[in-house]
LUMROKOL-386180 format. One record per residue (C-alpha): residue number from 1; x, y, z. Coordinates in steps of 0.25 Angstrom, whole numbers, plus 5000, padded with zeros to 4 digits. Layout:
LUMROKOL-386180
PT	i	c1	c2	c3
PT	NUM	X	Y	Z .
...
end
This chain:
LUMROKOL-386180
PT	i	c1	c2	c3
PT	1	5040	4869	5038 .
PT	2	5051	4879	5039 .
PT	3	5061	4868	5036 .
PT	4	5054	4863	5024 .
PT	5	5052	4877	5019 .
PT	6	5067	4881	5021 .
PT	7	5071	4868	5014 .
PT	8	5063	4871	5002 .
PT	9	5068	4885	5001 .
PT	10	5083	4879	5002 .
PT	11	5080	4868	4992 .
PT	12	5074	4879	4982 .
PT	13	5087	4888	4984 .
PT	14	5096	4876	4982 .
PT	15	5089	4872	4969 .
PT	16	5090	4887	4964 .
PT	17	5105	4887	4967 .
PT	18	5107	4873	4960 .
PT	19	5099	4878	4948 .
PT	20	5107	4891	4947 .
PT	21	5120	4883	4948 .
PT	22	5116	4873	4937 .
PT	23	5112	4885	4928 .
PT	24	5125	4892	4931 .
PT	25	5133	4880	4926 .
PT	26	5124	4878	4914 .
PT	27	5125	4893	4910 .
PT	28	5140	4892	4912 .
PT	29	5141	4879	4904 .
PT	30	5132	4884	4893 .
PT	31	5141	4897	4892 .
PT	32	5153	4889	4889 .
PT	33	5145	4880	4879 .
PT	34	5141	4893	4872 .
PT	35	5154	4900	4872 .
PT	36	5161	4887	4866 .
PT	37	5150	4883	4857 .
PT	38	5147	4871	4865 .
PT	39	5161	4866	4864 .
PT	40	5169	4870	4877 .
PT	41	5184	4868	4876 .
PT	42	5190	4860	4887 .
PT	43	5198	4872	4893 .
PT	44	5185	4880	4894 .
PT	45	5178	4868	4900 .
PT	46	5188	4869	4911 .
PT	47	5185	4884	4913 .
PT	48	5171	4880	4914 .
PT	49	5173	4870	4925 .
PT	50	5182	4879	4933 .
PT	51	5173	4891	4932 .
PT	52	5159	4885	4933 .
PT	53	5159	4882	4948 .
PT	54	5164	4897	4951 .
PT	55	5153	4902	4942 .
PT	56	5142	4894	4949 .
PT	57	5147	4898	4963 .
PT	58	5147	4913	4958 .
PT	59	5133	4912	4953 .
PT	60	5127	4905	4966 .
PT	61	5134	4916	4974 .
PT	62	5129	4928	4966 .
PT	63	5115	4922	4964 .
PT	64	5115	4921	4979 .
PT	65	5120	4935	4981 .
PT	66	5110	4941	4971 .
PT	67	5098	4934	4978 .
PT	68	5095	4925	4967 .
PT	69	5092	4914	4977 .
PT	70	5082	4923	4985 .
PT	71	5072	4925	4973 .
PT	72	5060	4916	4970 .
PT	73	5060	4910	4956 .
PT	74	5045	4910	4955 .
PT	75	5046	4926	4956 .
PT	76	5058	4928	4947 .
PT	77	5057	4942	4941 .
PT	78	5066	4952	4934 .
PT	79	5072	4956	4947 .
PT	80	5077	4942	4949 .
PT	81	5082	4942	4934 .
PT	82	5090	4955	4938 .
PT	83	5096	4948	4950 .
PT	84	5100	4936	4942 .
PT	85	5107	4945	4932 .
PT	86	5115	4952	4943 .
PT	87	5119	4939	4950 .
PT	88	5123	4933	4937 .
PT	89	5131	4945	4933 .
PT	90	5138	4946	4946 .
PT	91	5142	4932	4946 .
PT	92	5147	4933	4932 .
PT	93	5155	4945	4935 .
PT	94	5162	4937	4947 .
PT	95	5164	4925	4938 .
PT	96	5170	4934	4927 .
PT	97	5180	4939	4937 .
PT	98	5183	4924	4942 .
PT	99	5186	4920	4927 .
PT	100	5195	4932	4925 .
PT	101	5203	4929	4937 .
PT	102	5203	4913	4937 .
PT	103	5204	4911	4922 .
PT	104	5213	4923	4920 .
PT	105	5224	4916	4912 .
PT	106	5214	4906	4905 .
PT	107	5205	4908	4893 .
PT	108	5191	4909	4899 .
PT	109	5179	4910	4890 .
PT	110	5174	4923	4896 .
PT	111	5162	4924	4887 .
PT	112	5156	4912	4894 .
PT	113	5154	4921	4906 .
PT	114	5145	4931	4898 .
PT	115	5138	4919	4891 .
PT	116	5135	4913	4905 .
PT	117	5130	4926	4910 .
PT	118	5119	4926	4900 .
PT	119	5116	4911	4901 .
PT	120	5115	4911	4917 .
PT	121	5106	4923	4917 .
PT	122	5097	4916	4907 .
PT	123	5097	4903	4915 .
PT	124	5095	4909	4929 .
PT	125	5085	4920	4925 .
PT	126	5078	4910	4916 .
PT	127	5077	4899	4926 .
PT	128	5070	4908	4936 .
PT	129	5060	4914	4927 .
PT	130	5057	4900	4921 .
PT	131	5054	4895	4935 .
PT	132	5045	4907	4937 .
PT	133	5038	4905	4924 .
PT	134	5035	4890	4927 .
PT	135	5031	4893	4941 .
PT	136	5021	4903	4937 .
PT	137	5016	4895	4925 .
PT	138	5014	4883	4934 .
PT	139	5006	4892	4944 .
PT	140	4998	4899	4933 .
PT	141	4989	4887	4931 .
PT	142	4977	4889	4922 .
PT	143	4964	4889	4929 .
PT	144	4952	4885	4921 .
PT	145	4941	4886	4930 .
PT	146	4945	4897	4939 .
PT	147	4938	4910	4942 .
PT	148	4939	4919	4929 .
PT	149	4946	4932	4933 .
PT	150	4949	4945	4925 .
PT	151	4960	4953	4929 .
PT	152	4959	4969	4928 .
PT	153	4973	4974	4925 .
PT	154	4983	4968	4915 .
PT	155	4994	4974	4924 .
PT	156	5005	4969	4933 .
PT	157	4995	4967	4944 .
PT	158	4986	4959	4934 .
PT	159	4998	4950	4929 .
PT	160	5002	4947	4943 .
PT	161	4987	4944	4947 .
PT	162	4986	4935	4935 .
PT	163	4998	4927	4939 .
PT	164	4993	4926	4954 .
PT	165	4980	4921	4949 .
PT	166	4986	4910	4940 .
PT	167	4996	4906	4950 .
PT	168	4985	4903	4960 .
PT	169	4975	4894	4954 .
PT	170	4969	4891	4967 .
PT	171	4963	4905	4967 .
PT	172	4955	4900	4955 .
PT	173	4956	4912	4946 .
PT	174	4956	4911	4931 .
PT	175	4961	4924	4925 .
PT	176	4954	4927	4911 .
PT	177	4960	4940	4908 .
PT	178	4964	4954	4911 .
PT	179	4958	4968	4909 .
PT	180	4966	4980	4908 .
PT	181	4965	4995	4908 .
PT	182	4973	4996	4895 .
PT	183	4968	4991	4882 .
PT	184	4983	4988	4878 .
PT	185	4984	4975	4886 .
PT	186	4971	4969	4880 .
PT	187	4974	4956	4873 .
PT	188	4987	4954	4880 .
PT	189	4989	4942	4890 .
PT	190	4995	4941	4903 .
PT	191	4999	4927	4907 .
PT	192	4990	4922	4896 .
PT	193	4978	4930	4902 .
PT	194	4973	4940	4892 .
PT	195	4970	4955	4894 .
PT	196	4955	4955	4889 .
PT	197	4953	4970	4889 .
PT	198	4951	4982	4897 .
PT	199	4944	4985	4910 .
PT	200	4932	4990	4902 .
PT	201	4930	4976	4896 .
PT	202	4928	4970	4910 .
PT	203	4913	4967	4909 .
PT	204	4914	4961	4896 .
PT	205	4926	4953	4899 .
PT	206	4920	4948	4912 .
PT	207	4908	4943	4904 .
PT	208	4916	4937	4893 .
PT	209	4926	4930	4901 .
PT	210	4916	4926	4912 .
PT	211	4925	4933	4923 .
PT	212	4922	4929	4937 .
PT	213	4932	4939	4944 .
PT	214	4939	4952	4941 .
PT	215	4952	4956	4948 .
PT	216	4957	4970	4946 .
PT	217	4972	4969	4946 .
PT	218	4976	4983	4941 .
PT	219	4978	4993	4953 .
PT	220	4979	5005	4944 .
PT	221	4964	5004	4941 .
PT	222	4956	5015	4948 .
PT	223	4945	5014	4957 .
PT	224	4934	5018	4946 .
PT	225	4939	5007	4937 .
PT	226	4939	4997	4949 .
PT	227	4925	5001	4952 .
PT	228	4921	4999	4937 .
PT	229	4927	4985	4937 .
PT	230	4920	4981	4949 .
PT	231	4906	4986	4943 .
PT	232	4909	4978	4931 .
PT	233	4912	4966	4939 .
PT	234	4900	4967	4948 .
PT	235	4891	4969	4936 .
PT	236	4897	4956	4930 .
PT	237	4896	4948	4943 .
PT	238	4912	4947	4944 .
PT	239	4920	4948	4956 .
PT	240	4931	4959	4956 .
PT	241	4944	4959	4964 .
PT	242	4957	4967	4964 .
PT	243	4972	4965	4968 .
PT	244	4981	4975	4975 .
PT	245	4991	4984	4967 .
PT	246	5005	4978	4965 .
PT	247	5011	4989	4975 .
PT	248	5002	4984	4986 .
PT	249	5006	4969	4985 .
PT	250	5018	4963	4992 .
PT	251	5030	4961	4983 .
PT	252	5022	4965	4971 .
PT	253	5015	4952	4969 .
PT	254	5000	4951	4968 .
PT	255	4995	4939	4977 .
PT	256	4982	4932	4973 .
PT	257	4977	4934	4988 .
PT	258	4977	4949	4986 .
PT	259	4966	4949	4976 .
PT	260	4955	4956	4983 .
PT	261	4941	4962	4983 .
PT	262	4940	4977	4977 .
PT	263	4939	4987	4988 .
PT	264	4935	5001	4989 .
PT	265	4949	5006	4988 .
PT	266	4950	5000	4974 .
PT	267	4937	5007	4970 .
PT	268	4943	5021	4975 .
PT	269	4955	5018	4967 .
PT	270	4966	5025	4975 .
PT	271	4979	5025	4968 .
PT	272	4991	5019	4974 .
PT	273	5000	5028	4982 .
PT	274	5014	5031	4980 .
PT	275	5022	5034	4993 .
PT	276	5035	5040	4995 .
PT	277	5039	5029	5005 .
PT	278	5053	5034	5007 .
PT	279	5047	5047	5013 .
PT	280	5037	5039	5022 .
PT	281	5048	5030	5027 .
PT	282	5057	5042	5030 .
PT	283	5048	5047	5040 .
PT	284	5042	5034	5046 .
PT	285	5052	5023	5044 .
PT	286	5060	5021	5057 .
PT	287	5051	5031	5064 .
PT	288	5042	5030	5076 .
PT	289	5028	5033	5071 .
PT	290	5015	5035	5079 .
PT	291	5001	5033	5073 .
PT	292	4989	5038	5081 .
PT	293	4976	5031	5078 .
PT	294	4985	5020	5074 .
PT	295	4974	5009	5073 .
PT	296	4964	5018	5065 .
PT	297	4962	5016	5050 .
PT	298	4973	5026	5046 .
PT	299	4982	5024	5058 .
PT	300	4983	5009	5057 .
PT	301	4986	5010	5042 .
PT	302	4997	5021	5045 .
PT	303	5003	5011	5055 .
PT	304	5003	5000	5045 .
PT	305	5010	5008	5034 .
PT	306	5020	5015	5044 .
PT	307	5024	5001	5048 .
PT	308	5027	4999	5034 .
PT	309	5038	5010	5034 .
PT	310	5045	5003	5046 .
PT	311	5044	5014	5058 .
PT	312	5052	5012	5070 .
PT	313	5040	5012	5078 .
PT	314	5025	5014	5075 .
PT	315	5016	5019	5087 .
PT	316	5002	5015	5086 .
PT	317	4993	5025	5094 .
PT	318	4979	5021	5095 .
PT	319	4967	5022	5105 .
PT	320	4958	5011	5101 .
PT	321	4963	4998	5107 .
PT	322	4957	4988	5098 .
PT	323	4962	4995	5085 .
PT	324	4976	4997	5091 .
PT	325	4976	4982	5094 .
PT	326	4972	4978	5080 .
PT	327	4984	4986	5074 .
PT	328	4993	4980	5084 .
PT	329	4989	4966	5080 .
PT	330	4991	4970	5065 .
PT	331	5005	4975	5068 .
PT	332	5009	4964	5077 .
PT	333	5005	4954	5066 .
PT	334	5014	4962	5056 .
PT	335	5026	4961	5065 .
PT	336	5027	4975	5068 .
PT	337	5027	4974	5084 .
PT	338	5040	4981	5086 .
PT	339	5037	4992	5076 .
PT	340	5024	4998	5083 .
PT	341	5019	5001	5096 .
PT	342	5004	5002	5099 .
PT	343	4999	5013	5109 .
PT	344	4985	5014	5114 .
PT	345	4982	5029	5116 .
PT	346	4973	5040	5113 .
PT	347	4978	5053	5106 .
PT	348	4970	5061	5116 .
PT	349	4979	5056	5127 .
PT	350	4991	5066	5125 .
PT	351	4999	5060	5136 .
PT	352	4998	5046	5130 .
PT	353	5002	5051	5116 .
PT	354	5014	5059	5122 .
PT	355	5019	5046	5130 .
PT	356	5018	5038	5118 .
PT	357	5025	5048	5109 .
PT	358	5036	5049	5120 .
PT	359	5038	5034	5121 .
PT	360	5038	5031	5106 .
PT	361	5043	5044	5100 .
PT	362	5035	5044	5087 .
PT	363	5042	5052	5076 .
PT	364	5029	5052	5067 .
PT	365	5015	5052	5071 .
PT	366	5003	5049	5062 .
PT	367	4990	5054	5069 .
PT	368	4978	5047	5064 .
PT	369	4970	5046	5077 .
PT	370	4957	5054	5075 .
PT	371	4942	5053	5075 .
PT	372	4938	5053	5060 .
PT	373	4923	5050	5059 .
PT	374	4915	5062	5055 .
PT	375	4901	5058	5062 .
PT	376	4908	5054	5075 .
PT	377	4917	5066	5076 .
PT	378	4905	5075	5073 .
PT	379	4897	5068	5084 .
PT	380	4909	5069	5094 .
PT	381	4916	5082	5092 .
PT	382	4923	5083	5105 .
PT	383	4929	5069	5104 .
PT	384	4933	5072	5090 .
PT	385	4940	5085	5094 .
PT	386	4948	5078	5105 .
PT	387	4952	5066	5096 .
PT	388	4955	5073	5083 .
PT	389	4961	5087	5089 .
PT	390	4965	5084	5103 .
PT	391	4971	5071	5099 .
PT	392	4978	5076	5087 .
PT	393	4984	5088	5096 .
PT	394	4989	5078	5106 .
PT	395	4996	5069	5096 .
PT	396	5002	5081	5089 .
PT	397	5007	5088	5101 .
PT	398	5013	5075	5107 .
PT	399	5020	5073	5093 .
PT	400	5026	5087	5095 .
PT	401	5030	5084	5109 .
PT	402	5036	5071	5106 .
PT	403	5044	5075	5094 .
PT	404	5036	5068	5083 .
PT	405	5042	5071	5070 .
PT	406	5029	5070	5061 .
PT	407	5015	5070	5065 .
PT	408	5005	5066	5054 .
PT	409	4990	5069	5056 .
PT	410	4979	5061	5048 .
PT	411	4969	5071	5044 .
PT	412	4956	5071	5035 .
PT	413	4950	5078	5024 .
PT	414	4938	5081	5034 .
PT	415	4948	5091	5040 .
PT	416	4946	5100	5027 .
PT	417	4937	5111	5030 .
PT	418	4930	5102	5041 .
PT	419	4915	5101	5044 .
PT	420	4916	5089	5053 .
PT	421	4922	5088	5067 .
PT	422	4931	5077	5062 .
PT	423	4937	5086	5051 .
PT	424	4938	5098	5060 .
PT	425	4946	5090	5070 .
PT	426	4955	5085	5060 .
PT	427	4957	5099	5054 .
PT	428	4961	5103	5068 .
PT	429	4971	5091	5069 .
PT	430	4977	5096	5056 .
PT	431	4979	5110	5061 .
PT	432	4985	5105	5074 .
PT	433	4996	5098	5065 .
PT	434	4998	5110	5057 .
PT	435	4999	5119	5070 .
PT	436	5009	5110	5077 .
PT	437	5017	5109	5065 .
PT	438	5020	5124	5067 .
PT	439	5026	5123	5080 .
PT	440	5031	5108	5083 .
PT	441	5043	5100	5077 .
PT	442	5033	5089	5073 .
PT	443	5029	5089	5059 .
PT	444	5014	5088	5059 .
PT	445	5007	5084	5046 .
PT	446	4992	5081	5043 .
PT	447	4987	5072	5031 .
PT	448	4973	5074	5027 .
PT	449	4964	5063	5019 .
PT	450	4950	5058	5017 .
PT	451	4943	5045	5020 .
PT	452	4950	5032	5020 .
PT	453	4944	5019	5016 .
PT	454	4940	5008	5026 .
PT	455	4944	5016	5038 .
PT	456	4937	5013	5051 .
PT	457	4923	5019	5051 .
PT	458	4924	5024	5037 .
PT	459	4914	5023	5025 .
PT	460	4919	5010	5019 .
PT	461	4917	5001	5031 .
PT	462	4904	5008	5034 .
PT	463	4899	5005	5019 .
PT	464	4904	4991	5020 .
PT	465	4896	4988	5033 .
PT	466	4884	4995	5027 .
PT	467	4885	4986	5014 .
PT	468	4887	4973	5022 .
PT	469	4874	4976	5029 .
PT	470	4867	4978	5016 .
PT	471	4866	4993	5017 .
PT	472	4863	5004	5017 .
PT	473	4875	5012	5015 .
PT	474	4874	5026	5022 .
PT	475	4881	5038	5015 .
PT	476	4879	5052	5020 .
PT	477	4878	5059	5006 .
PT	478	4877	5054	4992 .
PT	479	4887	5064	4987 .
PT	480	4897	5062	4998 .
PT	481	4912	5059	4994 .
PT	482	4924	5056	5002 .
PT	483	4939	5054	4999 .
PT	484	4945	5040	5001 .
PT	485	4958	5034	5002 .
PT	486	4963	5020	5007 .
PT	487	4969	5020	5021 .
PT	488	4982	5015	5016 .
PT	489	4983	5026	5006 .
PT	490	4980	5037	5016 .
PT	491	4990	5031	5026 .
PT	492	5001	5031	5015 .
PT	493	4998	5045	5011 .
PT	494	4998	5050	5026 .
PT	495	5012	5043	5027 .
PT	496	5017	5050	5015 .
PT	497	5011	5064	5019 .
PT	498	5018	5062	5032 .
PT	499	5031	5060	5025 .
PT	500	5029	5072	5017 .
PT	501	5025	5081	5028 .
PT	502	5034	5091	5034 .
PT	503	5025	5097	5044 .
PT	504	5012	5105	5044 .
PT	505	5006	5099	5032 .
PT	506	4992	5094	5029 .
PT	507	4992	5084	5018 .
PT	508	4980	5079	5011 .
PT	509	4980	5066	5004 .
PT	510	4975	5065	4989 .
PT	511	4961	5058	4991 .
PT	512	4957	5056	4976 .
PT	513	4943	5058	4972 .
PT	514	4932	5058	4982 .
PT	515	4923	5046	4983 .
PT	516	4908	5047	4983 .
PT	517	4903	5039	4996 .
PT	518	4891	5033	4988 .
PT	519	4901	5028	4977 .
PT	520	4909	5022	4988 .
PT	521	4897	5015	4994 .
PT	522	4893	5009	4981 .
PT	523	4907	5004	4978 .
PT	524	4907	4997	4992 .
PT	525	4893	4991	4989 .
PT	526	4899	4985	4976 .
PT	527	4912	4981	4982 .
PT	528	4904	4973	4992 .
PT	529	4896	4966	4981 .
PT	530	4883	4974	4981 .
PT	531	4877	4983	4971 .
PT	532	4874	4997	4975 .
PT	533	4859	4994	4974 .
PT	534	4861	4983	4985 .
PT	535	4865	4993	4996 .
PT	536	4857	5006	4999 .
PT	537	4865	5019	5001 .
PT	538	4858	5029	5011 .
PT	539	4862	5044	5012 .
PT	540	4862	5048	5026 .
PT	541	4866	5063	5025 .
PT	542	4878	5070	5029 .
PT	543	4883	5069	5043 .
PT	544	4888	5081	5051 .
PT	545	4903	5084	5047 .
PT	546	4902	5077	5034 .
PT	547	4904	5082	5020 .
PT	548	4899	5077	5007 .
PT	549	4913	5079	5001 .
PT	550	4926	5080	5009 .
PT	551	4937	5091	5006 .
PT	552	4952	5088	5005 .
PT	553	4957	5103	5004 .
PT	554	4952	5115	5012 .
PT	555	4949	5128	5006 .
PT	556	4960	5135	5013 .
PT	557	4970	5123	5010 .
PT	558	4979	5122	4998 .
PT	559	4985	5109	4992 .
PT	560	4999	5107	4988 .
PT	561	5004	5094	4981 .
PT	562	5015	5086	4988 .
PT	563	5025	5076	4983 .
PT	564	5014	5065	4984 .
PT	565	5002	5066	4975 .
PT	566	4993	5060	4985 .
PT	567	4996	5070	4996 .
PT	568	4993	5085	4996 .
PT	569	4998	5096	5005 .
PT	570	4988	5106	5011 .
PT	571	4992	5120	5013 .
PT	572	4983	5126	5024 .
PT	573	4982	5140	5030 .
PT	574	4992	5143	5041 .
PT	575	4986	5145	5055 .
PT	576	4991	5149	5069 .
PT	577	4993	5137	5077 .
PT	578	4994	5143	5090 .
PT	579	4981	5150	5089 .
PT	580	4975	5136	5084 .
PT	581	4981	5129	5095 .
PT	582	4975	5139	5105 .
PT	583	4961	5137	5099 .
PT	584	4963	5122	5099 .
PT	585	4967	5121	5113 .
PT	586	4955	5130	5118 .
PT	587	4946	5121	5109 .
PT	588	4952	5108	5115 .
PT	589	4951	5114	5129 .
PT	590	4936	5117	5129 .
PT	591	4931	5106	5119 .
PT	592	4926	5097	5130 .
PT	593	4917	5108	5135 .
PT	594	4911	5111	5121 .
PT	595	4899	5105	5115 .
PT	596	4899	5098	5101 .
PT	597	4895	5111	5093 .
PT	598	4905	5119	5101 .
PT	599	4916	5109	5098 .
PT	600	4913	5109	5083 .
PT	601	4912	5124	5082 .
PT	602	4925	5127	5089 .
PT	603	4932	5116	5081 .
PT	604	4928	5122	5068 .
PT	605	4932	5136	5072 .
PT	606	4946	5132	5075 .
PT	607	4948	5126	5061 .
PT	608	4942	5139	5055 .
PT	609	4950	5149	5063 .
PT	610	4963	5142	5061 .
end
């Protein structure tokens, strides 16, 4: 199989080289014919015969040097045309020097060189683009009985999607038209497929054209518009799908297999994030990076994205064996074996932490390990204090002791004027970072954000399970709202904030507009193919530690803009770290002897007295 594939590749390469040689000779011959009005004198015919082999050799060499034989004709583009132009110009310049030297005493028709330059560009560029045209024309067979599909978005993404659909007749799609946000494109055609109108015409066009499926191919359409499109499709009994953004697709090409179902992230309509990747690389590339809670929802995504900036070593620190095994298998399959090391360990084990840090010498630590579920932490305040406060203290102090350069704490919007144990413990974790930053060389940074979609144990998986069982969906309060962002989005901004932080900052991520939980539930019901009337929603009442609305900024906090529009800097009141440390040490020392009420009372008093 390998030999056969190699032989085919070599045969194709030789075919291209031979065709270029033939085109070079034809171009040069035609240049002479045009120069001498199709009557070449004998003396100049001699010049042609002597110089032609040299020109052919120069063309083949320069075409190879400029990479013309590495490109694929079926994907010929403007970049390929520019490369052809450079290669031909370079060869022509060298050939001109040869002519000036070799034919110095002879009368050589130098205008032939200029004529040849124009002709060979036309020949080579034209041959490649003609090949691409016929290849695509051949692939774009007309499907007469396929599934009638309407594309939303007469954009670059829409055009690429159309080409993919036409080139894959086995998928059995028959594009009947486009709808676009702009009226300016109405009546135009893309690959002979008409732009039928604007998105507001969707229902009418579905009925008129007997559309069977709608594909949203414009990533700039916001969540509200996607929701409306879905509603119209459902009302007309039509399936609705979408494609990823160009920026998210390898090499900028949409593949037919990437057409997918619309998900809850599409309905939230979060905008694409622009990152300063050079800044991120500057503090992570080639560095030793450690992530605690490495197999959790945030931790695992952090590990994936850190791998993307090529660290020297990634240390995965995790206490749940099964989850650690899963991410190890994922990285092993991605050939990252030499880049990471997986450590089974608990952040409550200070000696284990210190041993790991002394062994692997991390330069940057992302501390994601924490208890995060409000009802569980309310019911188990002692364990919550141990994990979220003592655990954070252990990791933070070991970081200073082992000369870690930067420590990034993952915090939460529940730490703002907390009313829950979870929020209070995370607020103390923030204070620990700010306090240690006053006295240690390590730079401590905290990043605060709200709920992430599809994290383990969050509302999205819960609603999905409840819908699959036929209901009911349980919501604590009809007016409850929460801020949401996707896990990859949160992680990217955490990495960006880590790059921006100089030490002592608390950053808060821009979370967009709060989402009503009941609206989220109804969206999920529709996404799963039901009507809101099919699934009952029950309101169970607020649980201890819950708010109807979350707060992003505290009353004693001020917000400053940063260089990134999605990241804000909080200005918080100064406090005496030594006094805070003394009270924390006293609290930690006696926690095991306190009852639940006393733990809560002491914990909240520490925050209020800071």
